[in-house]
N, C-alpha and C positions, 0 to 999 in steps of 0.2 A: 536402241539397237545397238547391238555390242560387232565390233569386228570379228570375235571370236569364240564358239562357245566350245567349252574341252566338254567332252563327260570321260569322267574319272579322272580321280583327283588324288592318282596312283603315281608313281615316279615318272611315268612317260607324262603327265596330262599337269602334271604340277610344273619340272620344265619347266614344257612351251607355253605355258600361262604365265612364268617369269618371265621369261626371253620375251614376250609377245605384252604384256607390262610396260617391262624399261622402253621396247620397244617405242613405248606411245599407242598402244592398242588398245581400248578395250575390253576385257573377258570376262566371261559369266564362265566359273567350272561346275558342274554338276556332278554327283555322287550320289546311285541309289542306297550306300550304305550309312548309317547313321555318323558316319566319322570318313575324314580325311585318311590318305598315307596307304588307300588300297592294304594290298598282301604285307606291306611293311611294318603295316600298324602295330606299334604296342601300346601295351596299356599295365599303369601303374597298380601292382598288388602288391600288400606291406612292403611299399619302398622298390621292390625291385620292376625293372624295365622287363614285363612279357610279352615278347612276341609271339601275337596273338596267331598267326596264321604260316609258325613254321619258320626257325630258325632262319633269321639273315645275317651274314657276313660280310660286312664291305669290304672288296678287293678289287684289285687295280695295277696292270703295270701302266697304266695311260695319266701322263702327271696333267694334264689338262682338265682330264675328268676328276682330278682328285682333288685340282688346287682349286676346279668350281666346287665341288660338293665341302671345302673346307668355307668356303664362304657364308654359307648356313648350316653350319651345324660343326663342334670339337668333338673328335674322334678320340678316342681312347686306342692301346696299342695292341687288343685283344689277337692273340694269332690262333688260328683254331688247328687244333690236336685233337682228331678227333681218338677213341678207344674201340672196339669192336670184341665184343664178348659174344664168343662162339659156347652157347650150353656151358657156361662159367671158366671159361677161358679166354686169358683175357688178349691182346693183339693191338701192335701202335698203327694204326693212318694218319696219314695212308701208306701205304706199303712202302717199306724201307728198311734199313738194318737189321734196325729194333725187330722189324715184322722175319724179316729172317733168322733172326739169330730166335726167337721167341719160337717161330716156325719149324723151323730143321737146326739149330746149331750154330748156321753159319758164321763167321768169326769175321771176314775176310768178302766185297764186291766180288772177287774170283769165283769163290766157294756159292755163292745165291747164284752168282751168273748161271754156272754150271750146273746147279739143282732144276733153276727154270730151262736151263735146255736141253739139258736130260728127259723132262717132264714132255717138253712140247714135242719134241721128238718122238720118246712113245706113244705120243697120241694122234703122230701120224699129220701132222697140223703142216703146210705149207703156207696156203693162199685163206687167213680165215675168213668165211662162209657166215656166219651168224657171232651173238655176243657169246657164247662158248666157248669158241673157238676163240675168238680175239682175245680174251679173259684169261684163257688158256697158252695162249703167245705171250702173253706182256708176265704173268708172275706163277705157273704151273699150275700141275692141278690141285694138286697140296690147298694153295690159297684158293683155288677159285670153288673148288666145293665147301672150302670151311664159312672163307668171309667173300663171297661174290653171289654161289649161286641161288643162296637162300631168302639173302637182302633183295638179289634183284627182280628174284619173283616176286616175292611183294611187293614189289615197291613198282612193278610194271604187271603183275597179274597176269604174265603169260609165261611161259617155259623157256628158259635164256635161247636154246635151237632156235626158236621162234624170233626172237630179237635184231634187229641189225645191229651189226659189228660197231658203227659208230656212236653207242651210246657208249660204250666203256671206252671208246679213246679219252674222254674227258679226266681217265682217274692217271692220277697221276702215281707213276713209281721208280722210285727213284737209292740209288745203290752209296749213298751215305745214309749218316744216324742224326735224318733231319724229318720232323714230328708238323713242322709248318704243312698243311695241306693244301692252301694254295699258294704258289709258288709265284708271290703276287711282288712286289716292289713295297705297297703303299696297303694297308690293310687296319681295319680294326673297326668299333661301334660307336655309337654316337653318343654319345657320353650322355644325356637328355632324353635318348632315345632317338625311334623314326619316329614317330609321328610329332615329335619337336623340330627338328627336323622337314620333315613337308610341311610342318605349321610356317618355319622360315618363309620356304621356295613360295611357300603360299599368302604370306602376311601380303596384308592390302587391297590382296584381289577378293572379288565379290563370287563366293560359293556358297552355293543348296546343296543338304544333306539330306536322305533320305526320298532324293530326286528319280525316280527313273525314268529316264530319258524315253529306252523305246514305246515306253507308256506312255508317253509324252512327247514324241517326236515332233510331230506337226507343230505343235504350239510353242516349244522350245527352240526349235529350227526359224518358225518364225521372228524370232530375239535377235540373228546374229547372221552375219552375210554368209561368214563361212563357220564348220565345224569341228574337230578336232575328237576322233571317234578312238577309245582304246578298249572297247570292250571287245567283246566273242567276234569274228567279221559275219560265224555261220549264224550268231542271231538279229545281229543286222540286219541278215537281208530275210527272214523269218525262217530258217534250215529247209530255204525253197529244194537247195539240192543235198540236203541229209544235213544230218548236224555230223560236224566234227567230233574225234573222240579224244578225250581227256582221261587223266585220271583223274581223284582227288583224294583229300588228306583230313580225315579224323583225329582231332583230337581229345586226347581225354587228359583236361587238364586238374594238378590238385596241391592246395596248400599244405604245407608240412607245418607243422611245430618243432621242427629239428633244423642244425644249421647247417647239417651237410647229408644229402640221401648217395650221391653219386662220385664227387670228388673231381667232375670234369660236367666242361660245357651238354657236352655231344657224345652219350655213348649208343653205337649200333649194335641192335640184335642179327647175328646174320645165320643164324638157323634158321630154317624153314619153322620150325615149331614153334614159337613164340610169336602171337599176331602181330604184333607193332614192330612197328623197323626200326625204330628207333626212340630213346627218354632225352627228353632235352631236361637242364636244369637251367635255370635263364639268369641265376644270380652269378654263377660266373662267367659269363659274358662283361659283367663287369667288376671280376675277379671278387666275387662275396662282398661287396661294400656301393654303400649309395655315394652321389655324388660328391656328399661329403667329404667320402672317405672311411664312413662309419660301416663297421663291419655288422651284416643283417641277422636278425634272432634264425629268423626263420625261411624257407626255402618253398620254390614254384617248381613242379616237373608236368610236361609234357607228353604222351603216349603218343608216338602216332602212329596211325595207320593209314596206309596206301591203299585206295580199294576203288571199283569202276565209279564212273561219273553217269549221269544222267541231266539233259534238259531241267535245269531249275537246281541241280548242285550249285555249288562253287568248283569253273575247272583251275585245276592248277597246273600240270606237266601234259602237253600237246605232244601225244602219239604220232609223231613223226616216220609211222611205217609208207609204203608207197604209196595205200592206198589213199591213206588222209593225206599225204603230201598232197597227189595229185588232185584229191578234192577240195585244200586248201586251194591250188592254182585255178579251179574253176572262178571261186570264190572270190578270189583276187582279180580275176579279171573281169567279171563287177566291179569289185570298189571300185577298176580304175576309169567306172562309164559315171561315177561318181562325182562329178563337177567341182563339187562345192565341200565334200567330205575328205578330210585327211586320216587315213587310217595306222595308227600305232601300237606301241608296244608289246608285251605278249601274247594277247588276246588279238589285238588287234592285227598283228601278223601272224598266227598260229605259230612262235617260235620261243625258245627255250633261251632266255636271256638273264643274264648275271646282270645285277644293278650296276657293274658303270658300263655297261650294254646297251644298256634299258638309255641310262644318260647320253652318250655319246651316239645315239640313235636319234635323243629327242632333239641333242643341241644340231645336227644336220642336219634334221629338217627345218629345224629354225634358219641357219642359214640360206634354206633353198627358198623357205616361203616370205620372208621378215626382212 
């Protein structure tokens, strides 16, 4: 008999398992995939840590979380500075003075602010009601049309006018020549990859891979007093109230016998005609070198395609519109009736979570539970 059965070996599950183990509890972790680390899993290909489920760049302003994660991994100094490609035109991201100069020739913050104000006024927007209006309010019509509209509609599979305004509020806009996408005090990539980070968190803890909790629910629950469930909350209840909506991501990954494909870790393709949303060149997360600092002769790229999700696919981004948020609240009520089950993480809480927020939430749950 274990004190805790942790379902899922991603960040939330791994952090909870580590804290429970350190508190003297017995823990069993089960994971339906053949590997640990969930969506932050990295795999070595040609000496390169390839982010198999999309790019993950750790960033936080939470000093406690940064100190916690550094107990389990050494981080490099990587700073995310993506590039936008609109039909061959290149622009700096996040939206900053470089972007405004490239778009309009604006050389001062005052010129950029005036241009945005003019375009917002011309669009007649006072109180943004949807993503399109919110984006134009933030960056003007030109930048919206070239750098937001096509990318966002590919990402979500819906017109921007049908998407809620809050989605775009995460988009940083700054009137400085600063290409750092995340305005965070601490950021970087684990030097040995995210799989090694997860492995360090799970060190000394029993983990069973290729084990689907929902297929062996009664058998596994009989092994533990409490369950920490990080899978999809609607799947836990057999979709009895209907399936929550997600977006899925398909990856086309290629190994190329050349040292440099695009010169940057992340390039977004913001026109609607290009079918992929972005291309990741994984070696630039570690500055093109291996752990010893030696240059890597080959490269690995991944094209990302955002697609509609259906049960059985890997869910990535929850669609937090009014309909799905209401459905989640009904599932949350059911979850509250499961006396010996804790629901957590991106899927268990149907919530978009950055990595630092996942860790903070897991640690908060540990404080309550342990």
